[in-house]
C-alpha positions in Angstrom: -41.0 55.4 64.6 -44.7 56.2 64.6 -45.3 53.8 61.7 -43.4 51.1 63.6 -45.6 51.6 66.7 -48.7 51.6 64.6 -47.6 48.3 63.0 -47.0 46.8 66.4 -50.4 48.0 67.6 -52.1 46.4 64.6 -50.4 43.1 65.2 -51.5 43.2 68.9 -55.1 44.0 67.9 -55.3 41.3 65.3 -53.8 38.8 67.8 -56.3 39.8 70.4 -59.2 39.4 67.9 -58.0 36.0 66.9 -57.6 34.8 70.5 -61.1 36.1 71.4 -62.8 34.1 68.6 -63.4 31.1 70.7 -63.9 31.3 74.5 -63.5 28.0 76.5 -64.3 27.5 80.1 -64.7 24.5 82.4 -66.1 24.0 85.9 -66.5 21.3 88.5 -69.5 21.1 90.8 -67.2 20.6 93.8 -63.5 20.4 94.6 -63.4 17.0 96.2 -64.3 13.5 94.8 -63.7 10.1 96.1 -61.7 7.5 94.2 -63.4 6.0 91.2 -66.6 8.1 91.4 -67.6 10.1 88.3 -65.6 13.3 88.0 -68.0 15.4 85.9 -66.7 18.6 84.3 -69.0 21.2 82.7 -67.4 22.5 79.5 -68.6 25.6 77.8 -67.5 26.9 74.3 -68.6 30.4 73.2 -68.4 31.4 69.5 -67.1 35.0 69.3 -65.9 34.8 65.7 -68.8 36.7 64.2 -69.8 33.8 62.0 -70.8 30.2 62.3 -67.9 27.8 63.1 -67.4 24.1 62.6 -65.1 22.3 65.1 -63.8 19.0 63.7 -60.7 16.8 63.7 -58.1 17.9 61.2 -54.4 17.5 60.4 -54.3 14.5 62.7 -55.4 16.6 65.6 -58.6 16.1 67.6 -60.6 19.3 68.0 -61.2 18.6 71.7 -58.6 17.6 74.3 -57.8 17.8 78.0 -54.5 18.5 79.6 -54.4 16.9 83.1 -51.5 16.9 85.5 -51.2 15.2 88.9 -50.1 16.4 92.3 -46.4 16.4 91.4 -46.9 17.9 88.0 -46.8 14.6 86.1 -48.9 14.5 82.9 -51.9 12.2 83.0 -52.3 10.4 79.7 -55.7 9.3 78.5 -56.8 5.7 78.9 -57.4 5.4 75.2 -55.9 7.3 72.3 -59.1 7.0 70.3 -61.2 10.1 70.2 -64.8 9.7 69.2 -65.8 13.3 69.5 -68.3 14.2 66.8 -67.9 17.5 64.9 -69.6 20.4 66.6 -71.2 23.4 64.8 -71.7 26.5 66.8 -73.7 29.5 65.5 -72.3 33.0 65.7 -72.6 34.3 69.3 -73.9 30.9 70.6 -72.6 29.3 73.8 -72.6 25.5 73.9 -72.4 23.7 77.3 -71.8 20.0 77.8 -71.0 17.7 80.7 -68.2 15.2 80.4 -67.3 12.4 82.8 -63.5 12.3 83.1 -63.3 9.0 85.1 -63.6 6.6 82.1 -61.3 8.8 80.0 -58.4 9.4 82.3 -56.9 7.5 85.3 -57.8 10.1 87.9 -58.5 7.7 90.8 -55.2 8.0 92.7 -55.3 10.2 95.7 -54.2 13.8 95.3 -54.9 17.0 93.4 -55.4 17.2 89.6 -55.0 20.3 87.4 -57.2 20.3 84.3 -57.2 22.5 81.2 -59.3 22.0 78.1 -58.0 22.8 74.6 -60.1 23.3 71.5 -58.4 23.1 68.1 -60.0 25.4 65.4 -58.9 24.0 62.1 -59.8 27.1 60.1 -57.1 29.0 61.8 -54.9 26.1 62.8 -54.9 27.4 66.4 -55.7 26.1 69.9 -57.9 27.9 72.3 -57.5 27.1 76.0 -59.7 27.2 79.1 -58.4 28.4 82.5 -56.9 25.7 84.6 -59.2 24.2 87.3 -58.3 21.9 90.2 -60.0 19.0 91.9 -58.9 16.6 94.6 -59.4 12.8 94.9 -59.6 11.2 98.3 -61.2 8.1 99.7 -64.3 7.6 101.9 -64.7 5.7 105.1 -65.8 2.1 104.6 -68.7 1.1 106.9 -69.9 -2.2 105.3 -68.7 -4.8 102.8 -69.9 -8.0 101.3 -68.5 -10.3 98.6 -70.9 -12.4 96.5 -70.7 -14.8 93.6 -72.0 -14.3 90.1 -75.2 -16.4 89.7 -75.6 -18.7 86.7 -77.3 -17.0 83.7 -76.1 -13.5 84.7 -74.2 -11.6 82.1 -71.3 -10.3 84.2 -67.5 -10.9 83.8 -65.5 -12.6 86.5 -66.7 -14.8 89.3 -67.3 -12.5 92.3 -68.3 -9.0 93.2 -67.6 -7.0 96.4 -70.1 -4.5 97.4 -69.0 -1.7 99.7 -70.8 1.1 101.5 -68.7 4.2 102.3 -69.3 7.6 103.9 -67.7 10.9 103.0 -68.1 14.0 105.1 -68.3 17.3 103.1 -68.3 20.7 104.8 -72.1 20.9 105.0 -73.2 17.3 104.8 -72.3 13.6 104.8 -72.9 11.4 101.7 -73.3 7.6 101.5 -71.5 5.9 98.6 -71.6 2.5 97.0 -68.7 0.8 95.3 -68.9 -2.4 93.2 -65.6 -4.1 92.4 -63.9 -7.4 91.5 -61.0 -7.5 94.0 -59.5 -10.5 92.3 -58.9 -8.6 89.0 -58.7 -5.1 90.6 -61.5 -3.8 88.4 -63.8 -1.2 90.0 -67.1 -1.3 88.1 -68.8 1.7 89.8 -68.5 4.2 92.7 -71.2 6.8 93.2 -73.2 8.6 95.8 -76.6 7.3 97.0 -77.4 10.7 98.5 -77.0 12.5 101.7 -77.0 10.5 104.9 -77.6 11.3 108.6 -74.4 10.1 110.3 -75.9 8.6 113.5 -78.3 6.3 111.5 -76.6 3.2 110.2 -77.7 2.2 106.7 -79.4 -1.2 106.2 -77.9 -3.5 103.5 -79.3 -6.8 102.2 -78.4 -9.1 99.4 -81.3 -10.8 97.5 -81.5 -14.1 95.7 -80.0 -12.6 92.5 -77.1 -11.3 94.6 -78.2 -7.7 94.0 -77.6 -5.2 96.8 -80.5 -3.4 98.5 -79.6 -0.3 100.7 -82.0 1.7 102.9 -80.5 4.7 104.6 -81.7 7.8 106.5 -81.3 10.8 104.3 -83.0 13.5 106.5 -85.1 13.5 109.6 -87.9 11.0 109.1 -86.8 10.5 105.5 -85.3 7.4 104.0 -83.7 6.6 100.6 -83.9 3.1 99.1 -81.5 1.9 96.4 -81.1 -1.4 94.5 -77.7 -2.0 92.9 -76.7 -4.6 90.3 -73.6 -6.7 90.0 -72.0 -4.4 87.5 -72.7 -1.3 89.5 -76.0 -0.4 87.8 -78.4 1.7 89.9 -81.5 -0.4 89.2 -84.0 1.4 91.4 -84.1 4.4 93.7 -87.0 5.7 95.8 -87.8 7.7 98.9 -89.8 6.8 102.0 -91.2 8.9 104.8 -91.7 7.6 108.4 -95.3 7.5 109.4 -96.5 5.3 112.3 -93.7 2.8 111.3 -90.1 3.2 110.3 -89.1 1.8 106.9 -86.9 -1.4 107.0 -85.6 -4.0 104.6 -87.1 -7.5 104.9 -86.4 -10.8 103.1 -89.3 -12.7 101.6 -89.5 -16.5 101.6 -88.4 -16.6 97.9 -85.3 -14.5 98.6 -86.6 -11.2 97.4 -85.8 -8.1 99.4 -88.4 -5.3 99.9 -89.1 -2.2 102.0 -91.7 -2.5 104.7 -93.1 0.4 106.7 -93.3 4.1 106.0 -94.9 5.7 103.0 -93.2 5.8 99.6 -92.6 9.2 98.2 -91.0 9.2 94.8 -90.3 5.8 93.2 -88.1 6.0 90.1 -86.6 3.4 87.9 -83.0 4.0 86.9 -81.2 3.0 83.7 -77.8 1.3 84.1 -75.0 3.7 84.9 -72.4 3.9 82.2 -69.5 5.9 80.9 -69.7 9.2 78.9 -66.8 9.3 76.5 -68.4 11.7 74.0 -68.9 15.4 74.3 -72.7 15.0 73.8 -73.1 12.2 76.3 -74.6 12.9 79.7 -73.0 11.8 83.0 -74.7 9.3 85.3 -77.7 10.9 87.0 -76.7 11.4 90.7 -79.0 10.7 93.6 -80.8 13.8 94.8 -78.8 16.1 97.1 -75.5 14.3 96.6 -73.5 17.4 95.9 
């Protein structure tokens, strides 16, 4: 009997040791997102194997995967079955952290709650290691402005028209202003993201320039204004901050159709690279505007 109990104890200890070799966790910055905005998850993998490990696809199995279910428990399949995750080497005792944008990978734009779990396949053992399940909710924001424009000649953009929308979403401690760029004819949403915090009683200013790009100026804090320029495919082309001085910043049209900010004092001009998807583990998510969380 004692020998039997010792055998059971050894099996349990060995199983516990194996299960502890790779620790996987994931976190969301917040619980609520609006439809089509980047849903960025922070994934961490800790190597507790006591030796360096190599994570790679094997036996027809991708080494990294997500299990996502909707509000009614229905599985959410990935948009593409192709997995371009590069192999990952983790030194003994090292913890690797990456951010992954789920929006271009899974159809998580319908309203409701989503349960997410990550699985890591360790080919050396032929075993999966799982993260705890996390939950986020997708809702929609309140539309406050909308304009449809055509695609000018010579512009590399699919389709014939774009619809720009400004929306606001109230979080427990602040309100954020969002921009959405879509082709309503085809149903394609090119981008949805936050332009930063907004003071609710100050209506944002929106203007379209000669190239049909969107310019937005909104009050982000008392006497502080945020300026953004958005392209036809949803790119954040420019973002800067202005402070009220003797004059309040405002958008003005020049004679040639350009749009510029007049008044106030510029604080932090920054040029932005086009926003894109982040399908690979090593890719970074689009950089959000300051204080948009």
